[in-house]
N, C-alpha and C positions, 0 to 999 in steps of 0.2 A: 853267704847266708840266703838260706831260701824258706820263704814263709811255707805253711803246712795249708792245705785245702780247709782245714776247720780253721786257720787264722784268717783265710782270705775271707772266708763265707761270714765270719765273725766280724770284719771288718765292714763287709755290705750289709750286714744287718743292723751294726750299733752305731756305723760312722766313724769309728774310732779303734785305735789299737796300739796297746801298748808293748813295744818290742823291747827285749833289754840286751845288752850286751853286743849293738849294733858296731861300735868303737871298742878297740882294744884298750888296754889300761894305758901305754905309751902314748897314743891318738889322744886319750882323754887328757894326760898331764899336758902335752902340747898346745891342746886346743884351751885348757885353762889357763896356762901362761899367756897366749894370745889376748884371750878375753879381759886378763885381768890388766893386760896393756892398753886394750880400749878404754876398758873403765877408767884408768887411771888419767889416759888423756883427756875424757868427757871432763872428769871431775877437776882436773887442772884448766879447764877452759880452752883447750888447744885441739884442732882438728874440725872436723865437718860431721853435718849428718847427726848431731847428737841431739837427743829429744827430752826436754826438760816439761815438768807438769808444774803449774802453780796452783794451789789450794791454801786461802786463806792466809795469803802472803809468804807460804812457804814454799820453796821450790825444791824441785828433787827430779835428780837424772834417772830417767827410766828406760831410755833405749837407745840405739846406734843403728843405723841405717847403712847399707853397702859396705858389708865387712868383707866381702872376698878380695877386695882391692889393699885391704889394710895388713894383712898377715899371709903366710904361705899357709899354716895350718889351718885358718879359716876359708882359704882357697882351695884347698886340697878336701875340706868338708863337703863342699857345693859338688863334687864329682866323686864321693867316696863309694866304692862300688857296692859294698852293701845297703847303703840307705838308697842310692839309686834303682837296687833290685828290688828292693821291699815295695817303695814307691809305686815302682812299675807293675809289680805284680798285684797291687791292690786296685791301680788304675785299670789296668788291663789294656793299654793304649799307651802310645807315644806319648810324651809329655815334655814340658821345658819350666825351668825356673824363671820366675817373674821378678821376685825380688827377694832380700835377703835382709832381717832385722835380728838384733840383740835385745831382748827383754830383759833389764835388771831389777831384782827386787831387792832393796837394802831392808835389812832388819831392823825393824823400830823406829826406821825413818823414811820408809816411803809412803806415797800416796797410793790410797787403794784404788781401783779399777774394776767398775764393775763389770757386769755380765754384758758381752758383746757377741757380735761375730765379725770376723775378719771379713776381707775383700773377698769376692766383691757382693758380699751380704752386709752393706750399709746404707743409710739414709732411711726415708720413709717407705721404701717398696721393701725392705730387706725382709719383713717377715712374712711378706706374700709371694713375692718373685722367686723364681728357682731358674736353674740356668743349665743346660745341656750338658757342657762340660765341667766335669766336678771340681772345686777348688780343692788344693791340698795342702796342708799346713803342717810341718815336721817340727816339733818341739825338741830340742836336746837338753836336757838338764844335768849339768855338771855338778850341782851340790845336792846334798841331801837337804830336804827340809824337815825339819825338826822345830821344837818351841823355843829352842835354844837358839836359833837362827832367825828367828821372826816368825815362824809358819803359824 
């Protein structure tokens, strides 16, 4: 998978890029099964690095950190050639993964998360400070978002 010069220019102009079909159907199926196992583990109160939010005495599971050590499909995602090639083309320089995280949004029972920026753009200086090395976040969406599932 190669990005076109137009896609790279759009990324540089807009700061984001939607790339479809980075993973094939069998990879998505394996990844979905691995994610389901991690979610089940969290909801059963097992394992580590699961994040919960509490609002008005309501607790909701919303994320898990450190995925690549939990399942082979998640480990393979971190070194997926299509994914790495696209990130490398957008950044135009060598890069390394700093952390991995899965965000879970349950239909009709999650807690809303307001607008924010991810690291390193957090805290009091987040709106005025810039960094010479770009921060790059990759989001992989496994489920369709519809009104039926809580969108």
